[in-house]
N, C-alpha and C positions, 0 to 999 in steps of 0.2 A: 503494499501499498504504499503510495505517495502520502508523506506528509509537509504538513505545514512548514515547518522548521528548515526542512530541505533546499537547496540551491541547484541549478539548473545542472551543474557538473555533478551533482550527487542522483539528480533525477535520472539525469544519461547511464548512469552507471548500473543505478538499479533496473532500468529500461531493457541494458543490454546482459543483464544477466537473469532478465526473467522472460526475453525475450525467442528465446528456444523453444519455451512452453505454445506460444501461440503458433511460432512456425509447424511442429508437429501438430497440433492441432487443425492444421489448418491443410497441411500434406495426407490426413488421414479423411479428413470430410470434404476432399476433393483430388482425391486418389487417380479420379476418372480420366482428369486433366492428361493421364498420361497416353491415354488409346486416344481422346479427343483432339490434343494438342494437333492445329497445325504443321505439317513439314516445314524445313528450309526450305526458302523460296518463296512458301507460298505466303500473302501480306492480312492471312486471313486472324483476325484477334478473338480468343476469346476473355472476356473479363467481370469477376467474381468479386461481392464485397460482404463483407459482414461483420461481426463483432465478437469477443473473447472474453471473458474475464478469467486469469489464471488462479488458482490455488492461494500465490502471493496476494492478492485483490488488487492483482493491474489489470486496468481496462482498456482493452485495444481495439480499432478501429481496422478493420484489414481491404485490402486489394489483393487476389491474385488473378494475373497473368497468363493465357498462353497463348505464345503465335512462334511459328519460326524454329519452333524445336526444341524452344525451351520455355520454363514455367518461371515465374517471378512474385513475391513476395512483396507487397508494402507496409509494411507494418505503421500503424498511427498508436502511439500513447496517447492517453487524453485523460485530465483529472480537474475536479471543480475547485477554484480556490474561493475568497470571499469576494475576490472581483469580478469573477466568471470561468469563462473554463478555458484551459490551456492546453495544448497540445504539439507533441514531441514526433516527429517521424525518422525513424533508428534504420540506419541502411550498413549493410554489408562492410563499405569501405566511406571511407570521409567522413566529414563530421555530423550529427545529428541536426534537425530544423527542426526550431523552435519557431510557434505560432503565438503568439501573447493572446490575453485574453479580447485586448479590439479585433486581431484580426477573425478569430473565432466569433465575436459576436457579430461581425457583418453576415456572416455565413449561415449561424444559425439561425437569425433572421430572416433569410429568404430560404432558407429549406425546412423550418421546423415547420410540421403539418401536426394540425390534430394534438399539440405538443411533445412529439415524438422525438427525442432528444437524440437518443441513437440511429433515428432514421437522417436526422441534418447534418451528424457527423461521417455518416457513412459517404453523404454526398460531398461532404468538405472532401474527402477522401478520394475520392471518385473524380473529381474535380482538378484536384490540386496531386496528384503522384506522381502525375511523366510530366519532368517540367526541366527544362534549362537553365541553368545560371548562367549568369554575365558578373562583369564588375565593373562597378558604378558608380558617381560619385552621388549617390544618393545624401540629401543632406551635408552637404563637400566630406562628408567622410572619406580619408583615403582607404581603407580596407570593408567597404559595402560592396551588396553583393543585391541583382534584383532577378527573379528569377519569372521567365514569361511560361503563363498554365495556360491550360485548355479555356479558360473564360475570364482571364485576365493577367494579373502579376502583382505580386509579394515585391515588396523590400524591405533590406535589413541589413546589419551591419555582420561581419565575422570574428566571433572573434574565437581569434588562434587558439588562446592559453585554453580554453575550453572546448576545444572543436566542437563550433556549437556556429551556425549559425540564426541570427537572434531576429525575426521579422515581423516587421510593424508595422507592418501598413500592406491592405490590400488593395489595389486599384482593379475595377470593373474593364472589359476591356476597351467601352468604349470612352470613361472617365482616365484612364493610363494612355490613353493613343497619344496623346502629344507631348508626354512625358518619357514615355516607353516604346512605343508601336514601331520605335527601328529596331525590337527583339521581337519581334510577331513572327517574320520569316524562318527564323530559325527552329522552328518548331518543327522544319519537314524535315528536320536533323535528328531527331531523336531515333528515330529505329535505328540510323547507320551510327549513332553513336552510340548505343548502344551494343554494338559489334563491336566497337573501337576495343583493340588491347592497351592495357597501361600498366606502368610499373606500379607493383603493390609496395607501398608505402603505410609509412604512421598514417592514423587520422589526420594527421593537424598539415602532412604536405601534400593530402591526397589532390588531384588535378582538378580543378573545379568541374569541366569536362564530367566525371567520374564522378561526382556526388548524386545523390538521389538514387542509388540504382535498385533499391531492395537489395530483398536475396534472389538469386537467379540459379538456377535449377537448368541442367538439358535435359529432356524429356527421360533418357535411359537410365539419369541419376534418381529423379523425382521417384522411381520406384524403388527404390532405397530409403527414400529418405519418408515414404507412407508406409 
């Protein structure tokens, strides 16, 4: 369980210790993706999402995709605070992505239907999991990044010491076009970048083109994971 006194580094550490339970749950629940996954060379995409609470009380939202002979899980930890809901995506490589309550509030207000918070969070991850990070001059901070996502942009600073990208602001596609519209065309490179190999380094030194990739398996490995 995430406690109110924990800082973001501690939250990320707790999430990484716990994420294996989520990955195992998703692999078992979606074991059929081994047979259904489109083969390499085909552009079909199977995408599913859900939620899971582990024995330690950590609450997860996930997206799992199957395409071109690989299956990928994108885990998002969420937890309530006195100010609102915070969320953090954990990936196999690179820094964690933290979304403060101000960012989450905008999404929750958009997708909250009949008071279903879990559905709103699921919609958030469905629209956010597949993103491209770009160095930027957001608020004139020299170590900031903007990420283009399906329905807009998120922006914030990279905290290298904490191996964390702290996203402070969300812009929908129309509101953010003037400031971040030049990033929109980069989304066509997402699939190609997923196939790009890079040297495995510590989380703080992973190149930004490799951030946010989730946990990926080849189809033949998915059988063993399940």
